[in-house]
N, C-alpha and C positions, 0 to 999 in steps of 0.2 A: 709420738707425733705423726699425723698422717703425712704420707709422701706422695706428691703429685708429679707423675711422669707422663702426662698426657697433654703437653704443651702444643702439639700439632693440632689438637682439637680446639683449644683456646688457651691463652696464656694470661696471667694476671695483668691488670692495667697498671702501668707505671705511675709512680707518684706525680711526675711532671705532667703526664697525660691527664691524670685526674684533676690536677690543679687547673690545667688549661680548660678542661671541660666545665669545671665550676665557674670559671671566668666567663665562659660562653653562655652559661645560664643567666649570668648577670647582664649580658647583652641580649635582652629578650626580644628585641624588635625583629620583625620579618625582614630579611635581607632584600626582598623584592618590593618593599614599601618605599614610596618616593619621599617621605618626610625625613627630617633630620636623624631621628633614631634609626630608621630603616637604612639610611645612607651609611650610618656608622657601622651597622651590622654588616652591610655589603662590603665596606672597606675591610673589616676584620676577616670576612670570608675570602676575599680576593687576596689579601695578604697571606692567609694560610695556604691558599691554592699555590701561590708562588713559592712558598717555603717547602711545600710538599714536592713540587717539581724539582726544586734545587736539591733537596735531600735524596731524591731518587735519581738525579741526573737525567731527567726527562725533559726534552725540549718541545714536545708536542702539547696536546690539549688534555685537560682533566675534567671528567664528568663525575661528580659525587653521586654515590649510590648508597644503598643500605648494606652493601657487602659485596663479596666476590660473586656470589650466585646471581644476584641481580645484574651485576656488571656483565657477566657472561651472557645472560639472557638478553640484555640490551644489545650487546655486540652482535649476537647471532640474528636477532630479529630485525635490527635496524641497519645491518650492514648492506651496502649496495651490491654485494656479491653473495651468492647463495653458499651456505655451508655444504661442502661436498666431501670432506674427509676429516676424520678425527682419529687419534690414536686409541688403541684398545684399552689403554690404562688411564684414560681421562677420569676426572671426578664425575660423579653422578650428575652434577649441575650441567655438565656438557653433554653427557650421554643421553639424558632424558629429552634433550632438544635436538639430538643428532638425526633422528628419523632414519632415512635410508642412506645417509652419507656413508661413503666407503670407510672401512676400518683399516687403519695403518697398524700392521702387526709389530710386535716387539720381540727382541731376543730374550734369552734366559736371564739376562741382567736387567731387563726392562727398558733397554734402549730401542728407540723407534728404528725399524728397518726401513730404509728409504724405498719408496715405491713411486711409480709413475702417477702423477696427479693431473686431473683435468685442468685445462688452462682457464684463467680468469675466474677463480672461485675462492671461497674462504676455507682455510684449513685451520683446525684447532689442535695444538699440541702443547701440553703443559710444560712448565719450566722444571718443577720439582714434584715428584709423585708424593702424595700425602700419606701413603701407606708404607712405602719403602725408603723414601728419601732420595731415590735415584734422580740425578740431575740430567735433563736432556740438554745436549749442546745444540741450541736452536739456530746457530748461525748458518749452517749448511742448509737446513730445512727452509729457513726464511729466504735465503738466496734463491733456492730452487723454486719456491712458491712465487716470489716476486718476478723471477725471470719468465715465468709462465703467465704473468699478468694477474696474479692472485694476491691475496692478503693472508697474513698469519695472525691468529688469535692465540695468545699465550695466557693460560691460567697461572698467575704468579702468586697465588695466595700464600703458599708456603715459603717462597723465596724472597719476596719483596721485604725490604728492611733488613735482610740478612746478607744476601749476595746481590751482585749487580744485576740490574734488569737485563734480559736477553734482547737480541734483535727481534723485534716483532712490530706489527702494525697496530694491534689492539691488545691491551694488557689489563687483566683483572687483578685487583688487590683487595685485601681485607684487613682492616686495622687491628682486629682482635687477635691476629696471628703474630703481631710484633709489638704488643704492649699497649695498644690503643683499646678503645671500648668496643663492645659488640654493637652492631647496628650501623656501622659506617664503613664505607669502602669507596672504590673508585674504578672507573673505566678510563684507562689512558688511551688516547687516540692520536695517532701520528698526524692525521689531517681530517678536518671536519668533513671533507668530501667523501670520506669512507663510509659515512652513515647517513641515513635518511632522517631528517628531523621529525619528531613526533609531537612537538608542541610542549608548552609548559615552561618550567624553569630550566636552568643549566643551558642557556642559549637555545632553548627549544628542543633539547635532546632528552630531557628527563623531567617529567612533571612531579610536583610536590615541593612543599616548602623545604628549603635547604636546612640540613641538620647542623647548624653552626657550632653548637657545643661539641658534637662528634668530630667535625672537621678540625676544630682547633686542637682537640685531643690527639687526632691522628697525626697532625703536623708535629706536635710535641714528641710523640712516641718515635716518629721517624728520626727526629733530630737527636734522640738519645744515643744513636749510633749502634754499632754491632761489635764493639771491642770484646764482648763476652764470648764470641764464637770460638775464640782460641781455647778457652777453658772447656767449652762444650765439645770441641773436637777431641780434646785430651780425654774427657770423661767417656765419650762414645767409643773411642779406641780401646780404652781399658775395659769397657763393658763388652765390646766385641770379643776381645781375647778371653775374658772370663767365661762368657757363654760357650765359646768354642771349646775351651778346656774342660768345661763341665758336661760335654757331650751334646751341646746344642748346635744349631746351625744359624749362621748369619746370612740373611737373604741379600743377594746381590752384593756380596762382600767385596768383589773386585771392581764394582762399578763406582763411578764418581757419585758420591752421596752428600746430601746436606748434613753437616755435623750434628744437627739436632735430632735427627730421626734414625731409628734403627728398628728393623723387623727381624724377629727371632723365632726359630722353630724349636719346639720341645718335643722330640719324637715320643710318641705314645701317649701324649696328653693333649686333649682337645683344647682349642683356644678358649672356649667358653668355660671349661673346667678350670683352666689357669686363671681366668679373670675373676672367678668366684674366690679362688684361694688367695690371690693377690689382694682383692678387695677386703677379704677377711683379715688380712695382715696389715690393712691400712695403707695399701699402695694402689694408686690409681694409674692404670695403663689401659690400653684398648686393643681391640682386634679389628684392624682395618680403620676406615674413616669413621668419624663420629656420626655422620648421617646414616650409616648402615650398621652401626655397632649392635643394634638390637635385633638384627637379622641373623638367622641361622644359615643363610646361604654362604657358600664359599666365596671368598673375595674374587671379584672379576679381574682385579689387577694380578693376583697371584696365578689365577687360571690362565690369563693371557701370557704370563711369563713361563708357564709350564712347570711351576714350582711343585715339587713332590711334597706331600704332607701339608698342603696349603691350609687345611683345617686345624693345623697345630701351631699356627703362627700368630704371635702377638706383636703389637707396636709399642715401643718405648720412645717417648719424645722428651727431650731435655729443654729446659728454659734457663733464663738468667739466674734464677734462684736455686737451681739444682746444685747439690753439694756432693763431694766425694762420699760422705757418710751415707747419703741417700742411695747412691748407686751401689755402694757396698751392701747395704741392707737389702736392696732389690736382688742382688746376686745371691745372697744367703737364702732368701725366700725361694728364688728360682731353683736352687739346688735341693731345697727341702721338697718342693713339689715334684721335681724330677725323680727324686728317690734314689 
């Protein structure tokens, strides 16, 4: 049987999310239409919006988008403050819009090194790194940014639905990372005044007919909870030990990390060679993020961390469905490749 260990790229849709999505397709009217059917669709959309806020513990506003990448772009382009600083380990969705914004360096474990920031600007720092699982504790950064009259944008694509949202003013999330469907996400906004409206739907902040089936599915996925993370933490801890004992290296082993993501170096074996061997054995893993997995370039995240042998690192990411037997099989194949 194939083994899927690439849940940080995307994870299977939950049955309850699929059922909610199917129900959404039966509520086929446009939520912006003024007639009875449209009003019913609008009521379902707003009910789901409230459920999503409750599930996330968010008291601000929610703008539905096609995913975290669009949410990030919306935040950066519509923010009333200019983007002036980003961490060096941000997702490409942030970096490709960063322009000449200052880069905030990180230490060897991937933690942002605090630096002086210009007053009254937008700063982007992720909650969880998608390649290493390293968690940034954003409370201090958020406080510093706010004291300087600025705003903090947090990419929470990997953390939302798994761990508590951080202190931030703008937060990007994506449903397919926590059991919802691909094609739906949201920008969480602490206050409407932080953004310039651009017209269209979502109170004038995002044009396009709302994806009601996707929104309903996202709400259902969030309400499924995260009780499974305890099992994920146990499996990842066992995997860390097994890789270390087999002569491998756990990246950022001492840093706070999301239980579902591990990055591992196999000395002497390139990441691409490993991926070919694992794929041949029926095991799906990745090297870096999914958006750059086809590139032969060294990970910008590992380069920023100063990781030795960065080209020999792969990512293993665990999901709700992952079993002990699957992790054991991965370790057996890892040892075979290591030789």
